TORNUDREN-314375 format. One record per atom (N, C-alpha, C, CB): residue in one letter; x, y, z. Coordinates in steps of 0.2 Angstrom, whole numbers, plus 5000, padded with zeros to 4 digits. Glycine has a CB too. Example, Ala and Ser with C-alpha at 12.3 -4.5 7.8 and 13.67 -1.06 7.14 Angstrom:
a506649725039;a506249785039;a506649845039;a505749785045;s506449895035;s506849955036;s506450005039;s507049975029;
// end
This chain:
m504649734998;m503849734997;m503549795000;m503549674999;r503649805006;r503249855009;r503549895015;r502649825012;v503749955013;v504050005018;v503650065017;v504750005018;n503750115020;n503450175019;n504050225019;n502850195024;v504350235013;v504950275013;v504850345013;v505350245008;s504350375010;s504350445010;s504350485016;s503850465005;r504250455021;r504150485028;r504750515031;r503850435033;t505150555027;t505750575029;t506250515029;t505750605037;a506850525029;a507350475028;a507250425034;a508050495028;l506950365033;l506750325038;l507350305042;l506350265036;i507450255044;i507950235049;i508550195047;i507550195054;v509150225048;v509750185046;v509950155053;v510250225043;c510250095052;c510550065058;c510950105062;c510950005055;a510750125067;a511150165072;a511550115076;a510650215077;a512150115075;a512550065078;a512650075085;a513250065074;a512150115088;a512250125095;a511950065099;a511750185097;a512350015100;a512149955103;a512049965111;a512649895102;i511449955113;i511249955120;i511349885123;i510549985121;v511649885129;v511849825131;v511249785135;v512449825136;a511149725133;a510549695136;a510849655142;a510149645131;t510449635147;t510649605153;t510549535153;t510449635159;g510949495156;g510949425158;g510549375153;g510649415164;g510549315155;g510049265151;g510349235145;g509449305149;a510149175143;a510449145137;a510049165131;a510349065138;n510349165126;n509949185120;n509449135118;n510449195114;a508949155114;a508349115112;a508349095105;a507749155114;v508849075102;v508849055095;v508748985095;v509549075092;v508248965091;v508048895090;v508348875083;v507248895090;d508748825084;d509048795078;d508648735075;d509848785079;t508948715070;t508548655066;t508348595071;t509048625061;a508748575075;a508548525079;a507948535083;a509148505084;d507748595084;d507148615089;d506548625085;d507348675093;v506548645078;v506048655074;v506048615068;v505948735073;t505448605065;t505448565059;t505848595053;t504748545056;g506148555048;g506548585043;g507248555042;g506548655043;p507448545036;p508148525035;p508648565039;p508348515028;a509248535041;a509748565044;a510348585040;a509948525050;s510348565034;s510948575029;s510848635025;s511048515026;q510548695027;q510448745022;q511148795023;q509848795024;p511348815017;p511948855017;p511848925020;p512248865010;s512448955022;s512449015025;s512649065020;s512949015031;g512349135022;g512549185017;g513249205017;g512049245018;t513449255013;t514049285013;t514049355015;t514449265007;g514649385017;g514649455018;g514849465025;g513949485017;t514949535027;t515149545034;t514549575037;t515649595033;p514449555044;p513849575047;p513949645050;p513749535053;a513349675052;a513349745054;a513749755061;a512649765054;v513549725065;v513849735072;v514249675074;v513349755077;s514049615071;s514349555073;s514449525066;s513949515078;t514349455066;t514249425059;t513549415058;t514749365059;g513349405052;g512649405050;g512549425043;g512249445055;d512649375039;d512649385032;d511949375028;d513149355029;d511449345032;d510849325029;d510449385028;d510449275033;s510349415022;s509849475022;s509449475015;s510249535022;r509049515015;r508549525009;r508249595008;r508049475009;g508349625003;g508049695002;g508449734998;g507849715008;t508149794996;t508549844993;t508649904997;t508149864986;a508949954994;a509150014998;a508550045002;a509350074993;a508650055008;a508150075013;a507750135011;a508450085019;a508050185010;a507650245009;a507350255002;a508050305011;t507450214998;t507150214991;t506850154989;t507750234986;s506750104993;s506450044991;s505650054989;s506449994997;t505550014984;t504850024981;t504449954981;t504850054974;g503849954979;g503549894978;g503249864985;g503949834975;n503249804986;n502949774992;n503349784998;n502749704991;t503949784998;t504449785003;t504349845008;t505149775001;g504049885006;g503949945011;g504250005007;g504349935017;a503950025002;a504150074999;a503950135003;a503750084992;s504050195000;s503950255005;s503250255007;s504150315001;p503150295013;p502450295016;p501950315011;p502450335022;s502050355006;s501550385002;s501550344995;s501650455001;a501950294994;a502050264988;a501550204987;a502750244986;p501150204982;p500750144982;p501050084980;p500150154977;a500850024981;a501149964979;a501149954971;a500849904982;t501649934968;t501649934961;t501449864959;t502249954958;g501349854952;g501149784949;g501749734950;g501049794942;g501949714945;g502549664945;g502349594946;g502949684951;t502749544945;t502549474945;t502749454952;t502849434940;g503249484955;g503449454962;g503849394962;g502849454966;t504049374956;t504349304955;t505049314957;t504349274948;s505349264961;s506049274963;s506549254957;s506149234969;p507149264958;p507649244952;p507549174951;p508349264954;g507249144946;g507249074945;g506649044948;g507849044947;a506149074951;a505649034954;a504949064951;a505549044962;s504549014949;s503849034947;s503449064952;s503548984942;a502849094950;a502449124955;a501849074957;a502149184953;t501949014954;t501448964955;t501648914960;t501248924949;g501148874963;g501348814968;g501348834975;g502048794966;d501148904977;d501148914984;d500448914986;d501448984985;n500248894992;n499648904995;n499548955000;n499448834997;g499048994999;g498949045005;g498249065005;g499349115003;t498049075011;t497349095012;t497249165012;t497149075019;s496649195010;s496549265009;s496649295016;s495849275006;p497049355016;p497149385022;p496449425024;p497749435021;s496449435030;s495849475033;s496049535036;s495549435039;a495849595033;a495949655035;a495749675042;a495749705030;s495249635044;s495049655051;s495249605056;s494249655051;a495749565054;a496049515058;a496349545064;a496549465055;t496349505070;t496749525076;t497449495076;t496349515082;a497949535075;a498549515075;a498849495082;a499049565072;s499349445082;s499649435089;s499849495092;s500249385088;r499849505098;r500049565102;r500849565101;r499849555109;t501149515099;t501949525098;t502049565091;t502249455098;v501549575087;v501649615081;v501349685081;v501349575075;g501749725078;g501549795079;g501749835073;g501749835085;a501649905073;a501849945067;a502349995070;a501149985065;l502750015065;l503350065066;l503050125064;l503950045063;f503150185068;f502850245066;f503450295066;f502350265072;s503250345062;s503750405061;s503350465059;s504350395056;g503350525062;g502950575060;g502250565060;g503150595053;g502050525065;g501250515066;g500950465062;g500950575065;n501350435057;n501050385052;n501450315053;n501050405045;h501150265052;h501550195052;h501750185045;h501150145054;f502350155044;f502750145038;f502950075037;f503250195037;c503050035042;c503349965042;c503049925048;c504149965042;s503149865048;s502949815053;s503549785057;s502549765050;a503449765063;a503949735067;a503649685072;a504449785070;s504049645075;s503849595080;s504349585085;s503649525076;v504049575091;v504449565097;v504849495097;v504049565104;v505449495098;v505849435098;v506149425105;v506449435093;h506149365108;h506349355114;h507149375115;h506349275116;s507249405121;s507949425122;s507949435130;s508049495119;p508549435133;p508649435140;p508349495143;p509449435142;a508449555140;a508149615142;a507449625141;a508549675140;g507149585136;g506449595134;g506349655130;g506049595140;d506849685126;d506749745123;d506849745116;d507149795126;l506849685113;l507049675106;l506549665101;l507549615106;l506549695095;l506149685089;l506549665083;l505749755088;l506149625079;l506449605072;l506049645067;l506349535072;t506349665062;t506049705056;t506549695050;t505949775057;a506349725044;a506749725039;a507249775039;a506349725032;a507849765036;a508449815037;a508249875032;a509049785034;h507849865027;h507649925023;h507149965026;h507449895016;c506849945031;c506449985035;c506750035040;c505949945040;v507450025041;v507750065046;v508350105042;v508050025052;s508250145038;s508750185034;s508650255035;s508850165027;g509050285040;g508950355041;g508950375049;g508250385038;d508750425051;d508750445058;d508150405062;d508650525058;i508350375067;i507850335070;i507650365077;i508150265073;s507850425078;s507650465084;s506950475085;s508050535084;g506550475079;g505850495080;g505450425078;g505650545075;v505750375078;v505350305076;v505150275083;v505850265073;t504450255083;t504150215088;t503850155086;t503650265092;f503750115091;f503350045089;f502750045094;f503849985091;k502250015091;k501550005094;k501349935093;k501050065092;p501449895098;p501249825097;p500549815098;p501649785103;g500249775094;g499549755094;g499149815092;g499349745101;y499449865088;y499049925086;y498449905081;y499549965082;h497949945083;h497349935078;h496849995079;h496949875079;d496550025074;d496050075075;d496250135079;d495450045078;g496850155078;g497150215082;g497350195089;g496650265082;i497250135091;i497350115098;i498050075099;i496750075101;a498450095104;a499050055106;a498950025112;a499650105105;p498649965113;p498449935119;p499049915124;p498149875118;y499649915121;y500249905125;y500749955125;y500649835123;g500450015123;g500850075124;g501350095118;g501350075130;t501650145118;t502150165113;t502850165115;t501950245110;w503250125111;w503950115113;w504450155108;w504050045113;q504850185111;q505350225107;q505950175105;q505650285112;v506050185098;v506650145096;v507250175098;v506550135088;t507750145101;t508350175103;t508950155099;t508450165110;a508950105096;a509550075092;a509250035087;a510050045096;a509650025081;a509549985076;a510149945074;a509250015069;i510149875074;i510749835072;i510649795066;i510849785078;t511049815061;t510949775054;t511649755053;t510749825049;a511749715048;a512349675045;a512749725041;a512149615041;d513449715042;d513849765038;d513749755030;d514549745039;g513549695028;g513449675021;g512849715019;g513349605020;w512349725023;w511749765021;w511949845021;w511249755026;k512349865026;k512549935026;k512949955020;k512849955032;s513449905018;s513849925013;s513549915006;s514449885013;s513149865005;s512849854998;s512149834998;s513249804995;s511749845003;s511049825003;s510949755001;s510649874999;d511349715003;d511349645001;d510649615003;d511849595005;q510249594998;q509549564999;q509549505004;q509249554992;d510149475004;d510149415008;d510249435016;d510649365006;l510349495017;l510449525024;l509949575026;l511149555024;d509349575023;d508849625024;d508349605030;d508349625018;f508749605036;f508449605042;f508749645047;f508349525045;a508449665052;a508749715057;a508449695064;a508649785055;f508749705069;f508549705076;f508449775079;f508949665081;l507949795082;l507849865085;l507849855093;l507249895082;k508149905096;k508049905104;k507549955105;k508749925107;v507049945110;v506549995112;v506550005119;v505849965109;a506250065121;a506250075128;a505650125129;a506850115130;q505450125136;q504850165138;q504950175145;q504150125137;p504750235148;p504750245155;p504450195159;p504550315156;g504750175164;g504450125169;g504850065169;g503750105166;s504650015173;s505049955175;s504949895171;s505049945182;a504249895168;a504049835164;a504449835157;a503349835163;s504649775155;s504949765149;s504349755144;s505449705148;l504549765137;l504049755132;l503849685132;l504349775125;e504249645132;e504149565132;e503749545137;e504749525132;s503749575143;s503349555149;s502649575148;s503549585155;l502449615143;l501749635142;l501549605136;l501749715140;t501949585131;t501649565125;t501849485123;t501949605119;g502349465127;g502649395125;g503149405119;g502049345123;a503449355117;a503849365111;a503949295108;a504549385114;n504149305101;n504349245097;n505049225098;n504149265090;q505149155097;q505849135097;q506149145090;q505849055099;l506749155090;l507049165083;l507249095081;l507749215084;g507049075075;g507149015072;g507649015066;g506548975069;t508248975067;t508748985061;t508848915058;t509349005064;n509048905052;n509248845049;n508648795049;n509848815052;q508048825048;q507448785048;q507248755042;q506848825051;g507548765036;g507348735030;g506848785027;g507048675031;f506548765021;f506148815017;f505448805016;f506448815010;s505248745018;s504548725018;s504148725024;s504448655014;h503748775025;h503348785032;h502648805030;h503748825037;t502248795035;t501548835035;t501648885040;t500948785037;i501548955038;i501749005042;i501149055043;i502249045039;t501149095048;t500649145049;t501049215047;t500349145056;l500749245043;l501149305040;l500649365042;l501249305032;t500949415045;t500649475048;t500949545046;t500549475055;g500549595044;g500849655042;g500349715043;g501249655035;y500649775043;y500149835043;y500249875037;y500349875049;p499749865032;p499749905026;p499749975027;p499149885021;d500050015023;d499950095023;d499250115022;d500450125018;g499050165026;g498350185025;g497750145028;g498250195018;t497950095032;t497450055036;t497650065043;t497449985033;e497150045047;e497250055054;e497149985057;e496750095057;q497249935053;q497149865056;q497749825052;q496449835055;p497949765055;p498449725052;p498049675047;p498849685057;v498449645042;v498249595038;v498549525041;v498349605031;v498249475041;v498549415043;v498349355038;v498249395050;c498849315036;c498749265031;c499149205033;c498949285024;t498849145032;t499149075033;t499349055026;t498749025036;g500049035025;g500249015019;g500848965019;g500449075014;t501048935014;t501548885013;t502148915010;t501348825010;t502748915013;t503348945011;t503748895006;t503848965016;t504048925001;t504548884997;t505148924996;t504148874990;q505648884993;q506348914992;q506248954985;q506848864992;s506549014985;s506549054979;s507249064976;s506149114979;d507749054980;d508449064978;d508849034984;d508649144977;a509549044983;a509949004988;a509849034995;a510649024986;f509749094996;f509649125002;f508949165003;f510149165005;q508449144999;q507849184999;q507249134999;q507749224992;q506749155003;q506149115003;q505549155001;q506049085010;r504949124999;r504349154997;r503749125000;r504349164990;v503249164999;v502549145001;v502049174997;v502449145009;a501549144995;a500949174991;a500449194996;a500749134985;c500349254998;c499849275003;c499549345000;c500149285010;p498949344997;p498749404994;p498549464999;p498049394990;g498649524997;g498449585001;g499049615005;g497949565004;f499649605004;f500149625008;f500549685004;f500649575010;p500349745004;p500649805000;p501149835004;p500049844998;d501349895002;d501749945006;d501549955013;d501850015003;g502049955018;g501949955025;g501949895028;g501249985026;t501949835025;t501949765028;t502649745028;t501549725024;s503149775025;s503849755026;s504049755033;s504349815023;g504449705035;g504649685042;g504149645046;g504649755046;g503549625042;g503049585046;g503349515046;g502449575041;p503249475052;p503549415054;p503249355050;p503549405061;w503649305049;w503449235046;w503449195052;w503849215040;v502949175055;v502949135061;v502649065060;v502549165067;v503049015063;v502848945063;v502648925070;v503348895060;n502148875070;n501948845077;n501748895081;n502548805080;q501248935079;q501048995083;q500448965088;q500649045078;d500548985094;d500148965099;d499449005099;d500448965106;p498848975098;p498249015097;p498049055103;p497748965095;n498349035109;n498249065115;n498649125117;n498249015121;t499249115115;t499749175117;t499949215110;t500449145120;g499849185104;g500049215098;g500749215097;g499749285099;t501149175101;t501849175100;t502049105097;t502249175107;g502649105093;g502849045090;g503649055088;g502449035084;t503849035083;t504549035081;t504549075074;t504848965080;v504949135074;v504949175068;v505549155064;v505049255070;i505349135057;i505849115053;i505949155047;i505649045050;g505649215047;g505749265041;g505449325043;g505449235035;t505549375038;t505249445039;t505149475032;t505649485044;i504549505030;i504449525024;i505049575022;i503849555023;g505449555016;g505949595014;g506349555009;g506449615020;g507049565008;g507449525004;g507349544997;g507249455005;y507149494993;y507149494985;y506649554984;y506949434982;q506849604980;q506349664978;q506149694984;q505849634973;t506549694990;t506349724996;t505649694998;t506349794996;g505549634997;g504949594999;g504449574994;g504549645003;g504549604987;g504149574982;g503849634978;g503649534984;a503749624971;a503549684967;a502749684967;a503749674960;t502449634970;t501649624970;t501449614977;t501449574965;p500849644979;p500649624986;p500449554987;p500049674987;d500449514982;d500149444983;d500749394984;d499749424977;v501349414983;v501949364984;v502449404988;v502249334977;s502649374994;s503049404998;s503749364999;s502749415005;y504249395000;y504949365001;y505249385007;y505449384995;s505749335009;s506149355015;s506849325014;s505749315021;a507349355017;a507949325017;a507949255021;a508549375020;y508349205020;y508349145024;y508749155030;y508649085020;f508449135036;f508749145042;f509249085044;f508149145048;d509849105043;d510349055045;d510849075050;d510749035038;d511449055050;d511949075055;d512049145055;d512549035054;d511949185050;d512049255049;d511649295054;d512049275042;i510949275054;i510549315058;i510649295065;i509849305056;a510849235066;a510949205073;a511549245076;a511149135074;q512049265072;q512649305075;q512449375076;q513249295070;l512049395072;l511749465072;l511349475079;l511349495066;y510949425080;y510549425086;y511049425092;y510049365086;n511549385092;n511949385098;n512349445099;n512549325097;s512449485094;s512749545095;s512249595097;s513049575088;a511649595095;a511149635098;a510949635105;a510449625094;i511049575108;i510849565115;i511449575120;i510549495116;r512049585117;r512649595121;r512649665124;r513249585117;
// end
């Protein structure tokens, strides 16, 4: 659905895994969050570990809502998933002037933002979640600005130092594996998470949830935020009807149980997957988060 790909070959998974220190991982499985526990796992080989749950198309050439190139406008399309109709989803109108959680921010390259990402809890406090199709190319010039709005980066600018994606995504752009973890760094001793807080990673949560969806459209200086109800669209794909999520919003988090005070919750999806997020700005997709993304997370924090 939304990436900004014309901004020079955006970011390919730099398999430069930076070692995180200490601590137990923060993956929330079915028993801890609402949703059925019997969802199947994706297939394929993970990028740095195992992790076959993905969604999206080729990173540097994706179009439509998933994050097409930075200069490409969102295209029409029905945004229906293979076998799912576009009706039956409930979503509230997004607000272009809404204040996003400080855990959500925009990815920048060449001075412009092209995708969205969010902070996920990790032992080192330096981990982001985004769509895999957002990181296809050289990541050396990619930065993250959490809480970004109106040209202001209230929590600073963080350099992306590594991208971790599944092998199944790297070999065939498997839409059921369209997710990626990014490592970030900034001079100084404070970690990103200590400044912004972080979402827990939720896996095997089932397909029906009320979520808060956030993303940064291309050409705007503020995020859009929407509340909607998710449904299953395919074996390993989920969808939500939330109007107004065009190019640039790819990688935006799907958060359940968001705390109104901290803005943190449990992230169960990220805009991407089918049609790299969807062919219309009004319906978004995500790969289902099962054991594959949990394994990829474990490899990212090692």
